ZAFIKOL-285045 format. One record per residue: residue number from 1; residue in one letter; x negated, y, z negated of N, C-alpha, C in turn. Coordinates in Angstrom, 2 decimals. Layout:
// residues N
+-----+--------+---------+---------+---------+---------+---------+---------+---------+---------+---------+
| num | residu |     n_x |     n_y |     n_z |    ca_x |    ca_y |    ca_z |     c_x |     c_y |     c_z |
+-----+--------+---------+---------+---------+---------+---------+---------+---------+---------+---------+
| NUM |      A |       X |       Y |       Z |       X |       Y |       Z |       X |       Y |       Z |
...
+-----+--------+---------+---------+---------+---------+---------+---------+---------+---------+---------+
This chain:
// residues 80
+-----+--------+---------+---------+---------+---------+---------+---------+---------+---------+---------+
| num | residu |     n_x |     n_y |     n_z |    ca_x |    ca_y |    ca_z |     c_x |     c_y |     c_z |
+-----+--------+---------+---------+---------+---------+---------+---------+---------+---------+---------+
|   1 |      M |  128.47 |  -16.01 |  -33.49 |  128.90 |  -15.42 |  -34.01 |  130.61 |  -14.95 |  -33.37 |
|   2 |      D |  130.83 |  -16.27 |  -31.75 |  131.92 |  -16.00 |  -31.60 |  132.92 |  -16.57 |  -32.92 |
|   3 |      K |  132.86 |  -17.72 |  -33.15 |  133.69 |  -18.51 |  -34.23 |  133.98 |  -17.99 |  -35.26 |
|   4 |      L |  132.90 |  -17.02 |  -35.41 |  133.68 |  -16.02 |  -37.09 |  134.64 |  -14.87 |  -36.31 |
|   5 |      Y |  134.69 |  -14.75 |  -35.34 |  135.74 |  -13.92 |  -34.85 |  136.90 |  -14.28 |  -34.81 |
|   6 |      T |  136.78 |  -15.36 |  -33.98 |  138.05 |  -16.80 |  -34.02 |  138.54 |  -17.27 |  -35.42 |
|   7 |      E |  137.52 |  -17.23 |  -36.52 |  137.96 |  -18.01 |  -37.55 |  138.89 |  -16.31 |  -38.34 |
|   8 |      I |  138.01 |  -15.17 |  -38.10 |  138.75 |  -13.84 |  -39.23 |  140.61 |  -14.43 |  -38.18 |
|   9 |      G |  140.42 |  -14.29 |  -36.90 |  141.12 |  -14.31 |  -36.34 |  142.48 |  -15.10 |  -37.15 |
|  10 |      A |  141.87 |  -16.21 |  -37.12 |  143.01 |  -17.59 |  -37.29 |  143.27 |  -16.27 |  -38.76 |
|  11 |      R |  142.04 |  -16.63 |  -39.83 |  142.88 |  -16.19 |  -40.76 |  143.91 |  -15.31 |  -40.94 |
|  12 |      M |  144.48 |  -14.44 |  -39.78 |  144.82 |  -13.09 |  -39.88 |  146.37 |  -13.38 |  -40.12 |
|  13 |      R |  146.34 |  -14.72 |  -38.54 |  147.33 |  -15.38 |  -38.23 |  147.95 |  -15.82 |  -39.13 |
|  14 |      A |  147.66 |  -16.38 |  -40.03 |  147.99 |  -17.24 |  -41.22 |  148.63 |  -16.17 |  -42.05 |
|  15 |      L |  147.79 |  -15.89 |  -42.24 |  148.52 |  -14.57 |  -43.02 |  148.99 |  -13.63 |  -42.71 |
|  16 |      R |  149.75 |  -13.24 |  -41.89 |  150.71 |  -12.88 |  -41.50 |  151.96 |  -13.65 |  -41.03 |
|  17 |      K |  151.72 |  -14.73 |  -40.72 |  153.04 |  -15.88 |  -40.85 |  153.52 |  -15.86 |  -41.64 |
|  18 |      A |  152.96 |  -15.74 |  -43.06 |  152.88 |  -16.62 |  -44.55 |  153.65 |  -15.19 |  -45.02 |
|  19 |      L |  153.86 |  -13.93 |  -44.68 |  154.20 |  -12.81 |  -44.66 |  155.62 |  -12.64 |  -43.88 |
|  20 |      K |  155.79 |  -13.83 |  -42.67 |  156.80 |  -13.47 |  -41.89 |  156.81 |  -12.27 |  -41.42 |
|  21 |      L |  155.47 |  -11.90 |  -40.74 |  156.04 |  -10.25 |  -39.87 |  155.14 |  -11.06 |  -38.23 |
|  22 |      T |  155.55 |   -9.77 |  -37.86 |  155.54 |  -10.39 |  -35.89 |  153.63 |   -9.39 |  -35.96 |
|  23 |      Q |  153.26 |   -9.31 |  -35.29 |  152.47 |   -9.01 |  -34.55 |  152.71 |   -7.23 |  -34.51 |
|  24 |      A |  153.78 |   -6.95 |  -34.04 |  154.01 |   -5.27 |  -33.79 |  154.14 |   -5.51 |  -35.22 |
|  25 |      Q |  154.58 |   -5.54 |  -36.19 |  154.79 |   -4.93 |  -37.84 |  153.41 |   -4.94 |  -38.17 |
|  26 |      V |  152.53 |   -5.86 |  -38.21 |  151.75 |   -5.84 |  -38.79 |  150.75 |   -4.27 |  -38.14 |
|  27 |      A |  150.39 |   -4.73 |  -36.88 |  149.72 |   -3.24 |  -35.75 |  150.81 |   -2.06 |  -36.60 |
|  28 |      E |  152.06 |   -2.00 |  -36.34 |  152.21 |   -0.87 |  -36.96 |  151.62 |   -0.26 |  -38.48 |
|  29 |      A |  151.91 |   -1.02 |  -38.96 |  151.70 |   -1.01 |  -40.40 |  149.87 |   -0.82 |  -40.60 |
|  30 |      A |  149.09 |   -1.11 |  -39.74 |  147.73 |   -1.04 |  -39.65 |  147.36 |    0.11 |  -38.79 |
|  31 |      C |  148.21 |    1.05 |  -38.20 |  148.06 |    2.15 |  -37.12 |  147.19 |    1.93 |  -36.01 |
|  32 |      I |  147.10 |    0.06 |  -35.00 |  146.54 |   -0.23 |  -34.07 |  147.52 |   -0.39 |  -33.03 |
|  33 |      D |  146.56 |   -0.57 |  -31.86 |  148.09 |   -1.09 |  -30.58 |  148.15 |   -2.76 |  -31.15 |
|  34 |      P |  149.43 |   -3.44 |  -30.47 |  149.62 |   -4.62 |  -30.26 |  149.16 |   -5.05 |  -30.10 |
|  35 |      S |  148.38 |   -4.40 |  -28.81 |  147.82 |   -6.32 |  -27.98 |  146.55 |   -5.36 |  -27.90 |
|  36 |      F |  145.77 |   -4.70 |  -29.36 |  144.79 |   -4.98 |  -29.54 |  144.76 |   -6.15 |  -30.86 |
|  37 |      Y |  145.79 |   -5.58 |  -32.03 |  145.98 |   -6.92 |  -33.09 |  145.91 |   -8.15 |  -32.40 |
|  38 |      G |  146.79 |   -8.46 |  -31.39 |  146.45 |   -9.51 |  -30.32 |  145.18 |  -10.46 |  -30.20 |
|  39 |      Q |  144.55 |   -9.32 |  -29.27 |  143.06 |   -9.90 |  -29.38 |  142.84 |   -9.76 |  -30.43 |
|  40 |      L |  142.51 |   -9.32 |  -31.55 |  142.10 |   -9.32 |  -33.14 |  142.71 |  -10.89 |  -33.37 |
|  41 |      E |  143.90 |  -11.70 |  -33.30 |  144.27 |  -12.54 |  -33.67 |  143.58 |  -13.98 |  -33.13 |
|  42 |      R |  143.60 |  -13.69 |  -31.48 |  142.90 |  -14.94 |  -30.78 |  140.79 |  -14.69 |  -30.73 |
|  43 |      G |  140.37 |  -13.62 |  -31.80 |  139.45 |  -13.74 |  -31.62 |  138.58 |  -13.08 |  -30.96 |
|  44 |      A |  139.58 |  -12.51 |  -29.69 |  138.80 |  -11.80 |  -28.21 |  137.91 |   -9.96 |  -28.89 |
|  45 |      N |  138.72 |   -9.96 |  -29.54 |  137.80 |   -8.63 |  -30.03 |  137.11 |   -8.38 |  -31.03 |
|  46 |      I |  136.69 |   -7.77 |  -31.66 |  135.99 |   -7.59 |  -32.67 |  136.20 |   -6.35 |  -33.84 |
|  47 |      P |  137.05 |   -6.12 |  -34.70 |  137.28 |   -5.04 |  -35.62 |  136.68 |   -4.63 |  -36.12 |
|  48 |      S |  136.48 |   -2.95 |  -36.30 |  135.51 |   -2.55 |  -37.10 |  135.43 |   -2.31 |  -38.43 |
|  49 |      V |  135.04 |   -1.98 |  -39.48 |  135.49 |   -1.90 |  -40.68 |  136.48 |   -1.09 |  -40.92 |
|  50 |      K |  136.32 |   -0.20 |  -39.87 |  137.78 |    0.66 |  -39.94 |  139.38 |    0.27 |  -40.01 |
|  51 |      T |  139.33 |   -0.44 |  -38.76 |  140.33 |   -1.33 |  -38.73 |  140.36 |   -3.36 |  -39.99 |
|  52 |      L |  139.55 |   -3.57 |  -39.95 |  140.11 |   -4.76 |  -40.79 |  140.15 |   -3.80 |  -42.28 |
|  53 |      L |  139.69 |   -2.80 |  -42.87 |  140.37 |   -2.06 |  -43.39 |  141.96 |   -2.31 |  -43.97 |
|  54 |      A |  141.93 |   -1.21 |  -42.05 |  143.87 |   -1.01 |  -42.90 |  144.76 |   -2.47 |  -42.24 |
|  55 |      V |  143.85 |   -3.59 |  -41.44 |  144.55 |   -4.85 |  -41.05 |  144.97 |   -5.15 |  -42.75 |
|  56 |      S |  143.78 |   -5.16 |  -43.35 |  143.96 |   -5.79 |  -44.80 |  145.00 |   -5.16 |  -45.42 |
|  57 |      R |  145.02 |   -4.03 |  -45.84 |  146.38 |   -3.09 |  -46.02 |  147.75 |   -4.16 |  -45.76 |
|  58 |      A |  147.74 |   -3.84 |  -44.39 |  148.98 |   -4.37 |  -43.75 |  149.27 |   -5.36 |  -43.95 |
|  59 |      L |  148.83 |   -6.70 |  -44.73 |  148.88 |   -7.65 |  -44.33 |  148.87 |   -7.84 |  -45.84 |
|  60 |      R |  148.28 |   -7.11 |  -46.80 |  148.62 |   -7.41 |  -48.63 |  147.34 |   -7.90 |  -49.25 |
|  61 |      V |  146.24 |   -8.06 |  -48.47 |  145.06 |   -8.61 |  -48.41 |  143.93 |   -7.54 |  -49.36 |
|  62 |      S |  143.18 |   -8.08 |  -49.89 |  141.29 |   -7.38 |  -49.66 |  140.62 |   -7.79 |  -48.23 |
|  63 |      P |  140.19 |   -6.75 |  -48.09 |  139.90 |   -7.25 |  -47.14 |  138.17 |   -8.76 |  -47.43 |
|  64 |      A |  138.19 |   -8.90 |  -48.23 |  137.21 |   -9.90 |  -48.17 |  137.64 |  -10.94 |  -47.89 |
|  65 |      D |  139.38 |  -11.36 |  -48.48 |  140.05 |  -12.61 |  -47.76 |  140.25 |  -12.93 |  -46.75 |
|  66 |      L |  140.56 |  -11.62 |  -45.73 |  140.22 |  -11.57 |  -44.44 |  139.21 |  -12.47 |  -43.67 |
|  67 |      L |  137.88 |  -12.17 |  -44.68 |  136.72 |  -12.72 |  -44.23 |  136.33 |  -14.37 |  -45.01 |
|  68 |      T |  136.77 |  -14.49 |  -45.79 |  136.88 |  -15.92 |  -46.40 |  136.98 |  -16.70 |  -45.59 |
|  69 |      W |  136.95 |  -18.27 |  -45.78 |  137.69 |  -19.05 |  -45.20 |  136.99 |  -20.20 |  -45.35 |
|  70 |      D |  137.80 |  -20.73 |  -46.49 |  137.06 |  -21.90 |  -47.10 |  138.12 |  -23.11 |  -46.79 |
|  71 |      K |  137.57 |  -24.25 |  -47.02 |  138.23 |  -25.61 |  -46.50 |  139.41 |  -25.72 |  -46.66 |
|  72 |      D |  139.97 |  -25.34 |  -47.84 |  141.18 |  -25.93 |  -48.38 |  142.64 |  -24.96 |  -47.60 |
|  73 |      A |  141.54 |  -23.44 |  -47.43 |  142.84 |  -22.52 |  -46.65 |  143.08 |  -22.94 |  -45.04 |
|  74 |      K |  141.61 |  -22.93 |  -44.88 |  141.46 |  -23.86 |  -42.98 |  142.62 |  -24.79 |  -43.72 |
|  75 |      E |  142.68 |  -25.91 |  -43.78 |  143.49 |  -26.79 |  -43.55 |  145.00 |  -26.74 |  -44.08 |
|  76 |      S |  145.63 |  -25.72 |  -44.93 |  147.07 |  -24.98 |  -44.45 |  147.17 |  -24.61 |  -43.66 |
|  77 |      A |  146.38 |  -23.43 |  -42.94 |  145.94 |  -22.55 |  -41.90 |  146.78 |  -23.86 |  -41.04 |
|  78 |      H |  146.11 |  -24.82 |  -40.40 |  146.94 |  -26.04 |  -39.32 |  147.93 |  -26.40 |  -39.66 |
|  79 |      A |  148.63 |  -26.77 |  -40.76 |  148.98 |  -27.37 |  -41.51 |  150.90 |  -26.57 |  -41.32 |
|  80 |      S |  150.57 |  -25.06 |  -40.83 |  152.14 |  -24.57 |  -40.63 |  152.45 |  -24.99 |  -39.52 |
+-----+--------+---------+---------+---------+---------+---------+---------+---------+---------+---------+
C-alpha cells in the first residue's frame, strides 16, 4: 500500500510542476497546510477523500487523474 501513496504523490508532484506551481500555492488553493501537502507528495501521509478532491481541483485535474498511473505517464514524469 505504501507504494500506492508514493505513486499518487509522484503524480501530484508531476502535475504541480507541469503547472509551474509551488507546493505552497497548491496547498493554499486546496486549503491545506503546505507541510501536509509536502508529505502527500512524498507519500508520507495518506490523503482523505476530501483532501484528494481539494488537491485535484487545485491541480486542475479530475480525482481519477491522481489515482491513475499508466506506464507512459510514469516515464514522462521521470524524464522531467
